[in-house]
Residue, then its C-alpha position, 0 to 999 in steps of 0.5 A: x941283710x935284713x935286721x930284726x927290729x922289735x916295734x914297740x907300740x907307744x903309749x896312747x894318750x886319753x884324747x888319742x881317736x882310736x884306729x876304726x873297729x874292726x877285723x877282716x878275713x886274713x889270707x896266705x896270699x899278697x896278691x891284694x887288688x883292692x881292700x874288701x868289706x870290713x866285719x865291723x863289730x856291735x858298737x858299745x853302749x859304753x864306748x864313747x864315753x870309756x875311750x875318754x874317761x875308762x871304765x870306772x875304777x876297772x880299766x883306765x881310757x888308755x887301758x880299753x883303747x889297748x884292750x878293745x881297740x887294738x884287739x879287733x883288727x885283722x889282716x885284710x883278705x885275698x878277692x880269693x877269700x872274699x866268701x867269708x868277708x858275708x858270714x857272721x863272725x860266728x859262723x867264721x869260727x865255728x867253719x874253720x876250728x878244725x881246719x890246719x889250714x884256716x887257723x891265722x883266719x879261726x885265730x882273728x875270727x875267735x880273738x876278735x868274738x872273743x874280746x868283743x863278748x868280754x867288754x860287752x857285759x863289763x858296764x861303767x856303772x854297778x847294775x844289781x843281780x836279777x834274783x832270777x839270774x841270783x837263784x839260779x847261779x846259787x843252786x850250782x854254786x851253794x852261794x854268789x860270793x863262791x862264785x866270784x872267788x871261783x871266778x878270780x882264783x881261776x883268772x889268777x891261776x890260769x898260767x897263760x893267756x885267755x879267757x874264763x868264762x861262765x855258761x850255761x848248761x843242763x843238769x839232772x833235777x835243774x832247769x838250767x845250771x852254769x858251770x866255770x869253763x877256762x879257753x887259751x888263748x883264742x881258744x872256744x867255749x862253743x862244742x861245736x868248735x872242738x876236736x874231742x875223745x871218741x864218744x864209743x869203745x870199739x871194741x865194745x860196739x857191735x850189738x846183738x844180730x851184728x857183725x863187728x866189720x858193719x858194727x865199727x863202720x856204722x859208729x865211723x860214719x857217725x863219728x865223722x859224720x858228727x865230726x866234720x860240723x864246723x870243719x867243710x861240713x856239707x850245707x845240710x850238716x852246717x845247718x845243724x850248728x845252731x841245733x846243738x841240742x839234738x846231740x849232734x855236734x863233735x864228738x865228746x863235746x857237750x852242750x854249754x853256752x857262754x853267758x860271761x866271760x873274763x879276759x886273762x890276757x895281758x894286756x888287758x891288766x898289766x897296762x893298769x894294775x902291774x905285774x902281780x895285779x891279775x886279782x886284783x885285776x878279776x876282782x874288780x872285773x867282778x864289780x863291774x859286771x851286767x848282771x842284766x846283759x848276763x840275766x839275757x844272755x841264760x834265757x832265763x825265761x826260755x830255760x827249755x831252750x837252752x843251746x849254744x847259741x847264747x851269748x851271741x847277738x843274734x844282730x852280731x855279725 
């Protein structure tokens, strides 16, 4: 008789060599003939320093090794799934988000992406906020302190693990606007990764001279065509994944570009801050944000080119 066992990882020592940082696409198949190439996430600029000394007063070395190295590994791929081996992690996220049969692959890929995004925007030493970024954030939130309080309050009150995102978007009267967005578990902030509400009322869609049947058919075809993007779409449609400014994305979606995120997963804060310490964790995080990178990903010098590609380096796998 098989007995289930509870496996609890041991607390790693500061000097322990971390396991290789990798992500392998997942397959339900069990017949794995040979190990497949892994997606390797880009290294962090401060990685070698932090894994021994910790990330300032924000995260200890032990917590960093758990939250960074432990969360970016997934099960290996089978030979039948090798098509995913040469896709970027972001493309895997967008291509599997609405395929129920690929839910496990989406979860691993999205979590690897989100976790890397969170750590990528941290810095052991304070980085001042560029003046242009500060001005744009104040236009959206009134003041920088308001933004900080909203980010901290949102993270503190989230019931369950996830991420709090600062996203760049469009707004009438502003060249670029910022909003706060939350995702739970391994949810993705990208609009192409979501099913959204139907964008038209089928009861009123018929135009002058059109029959109700023809109008409904045209609207349905448009809806399904846009819904297919990122979910088994033809190659021509998949090319639109990086051209979301033309309005061709998941129905009901809005064009946002993530530029910063805060992880609310327990493995990120429970180690150092304990139960009830999430608010202190979020406040300390604010002091270690790399604001120069935030400004770079917001593309403040190219405000008219804001797209959902901002937030994932072009060189990232």
